[in-house]
C-alpha positions in Angstrom: 12.8 -24.4 -2.4 9.8 -24.4 -1.0 10.1 -23.6 1.8 10.8 -19.6 0.7 8.3 -17.0 0.6 7.5 -15.3 -2.7 7.6 -11.4 -2.9 4.2 -10.2 -3.1 5.0 -8.9 -6.8 6.4 -12.2 -8.1 3.5 -14.2 -6.2 1.0 -11.5 -8.7 3.2 -12.3 -11.6 3.2 -15.9 -11.1 -0.4 -15.9 -10.8 -0.7 -13.7 -14.2 1.1 -16.4 -15.7 -1.2 -18.9 -15.5 -2.2 -17.6 -19.4 0.5 -16.7 -21.7 0.7 -12.3 -21.6 3.8 -10.2 -22.2 4.7 -7.4 -20.1 2.7 -4.5 -20.0 -0.5 -7.1 -19.9 1.5 -8.6 -16.3 1.3 -4.7 -15.6 -2.4 -4.6 -15.9 -3.5 -7.7 -14.9 -1.2 -7.3 -11.4 -2.8 -4.1 -10.6 -6.3 -5.2 -11.4 -5.7 -8.7 -9.5 -4.4 -6.4 -6.3 -7.4 -3.6 -6.8 -5.0 -0.9 -7.5 -2.4 -1.9 -4.7 0.1 -3.7 -6.4 1.7 -1.4 -9.2 4.9 -3.1 -10.8 7.3 -0.3 -12.7 8.8 -1.3 -15.8 12.2 -1.9 -13.8 10.6 -4.2 -11.3 8.9 -6.2 -13.4 11.2 -6.8 -16.2 14.0 -7.8 -13.4 11.8 -10.4 -11.9 10.7 -12.0 -15.3 14.6 -12.2 -16.0 15.0 -14.0 -12.6 12.2 -16.2 -13.3 13.4 -17.0 -16.2 16.8 -18.2 -14.7 14.6 -20.1 -12.2 12.4 -22.1 -14.5 9.2 -20.6 -13.1 8.4 -18.6 -16.2 9.0 -19.7 -20.1 8.9 -16.9 -23.1 7.0 -18.3 -25.3 8.2 -18.4 -28.9 7.1 -15.1 -30.7 6.3 -13.7 -34.4 9.4 -12.3 -35.9 7.4 -9.3 -36.7 6.4 -8.8 -33.1 8.8 -6.8 -30.1 5.9 -8.5 -27.0 7.2 -11.1 -25.8 4.8 -13.6 -24.1 5.4 -15.4 -21.1 3.6 -18.5 -18.7 4.5 -19.4 -15.8 5.8 -23.5 -15.7 4.9 -26.8 -13.7 8.0 -25.6 -11.5 6.5 -22.2 -11.0 3.0 -24.0 -10.6 4.2 -25.3 -7.9 6.0 -22.7 -6.2 2.3 -20.6 -6.4 1.2 -23.6 -4.2 3.7 -24.0 -1.8 2.6 -20.1 -1.1 -0.6 -20.8 -1.4 0.0 -23.4 2.0 2.1 -20.7 3.6 -0.2 -18.2 3.6 -3.3 -20.5 4.5 -1.2 -20.9 8.2 -0.3 -17.6 8.3 -4.0 -16.3 8.3 -5.6 -19.9 10.2 -2.6 -19.5 13.3 -3.8 -15.6 12.9 -6.9 -16.5 13.3 -6.9 -19.7 15.5 -5.4 -16.8 18.2 -7.0 -13.6 18.1 -9.9 -15.8 18.0 -9.2 -17.0 21.6 -8.8 -13.4 22.8 
């Protein structure tokens, strides 16, 4: 589990869910975090949300009975995955710098 790379969409979704957000809020936050480079379609987002729920990387928060908006929040397992991915990405960057700077 710790050695698997996250897709960019999943990485940004998990980052977004360090605070409770509903689907549309996640889409907006991912776009903002990536400076508009990553834009999630609803189908992509909700497919990823279902997978993340199954893996216990996020939880659905109990909502108000009259609201259709469901909010989600990252779990400790999800945070561990983010930390693992950040370490993997840092390794990629450091190796790239080391090799390219030596040329």
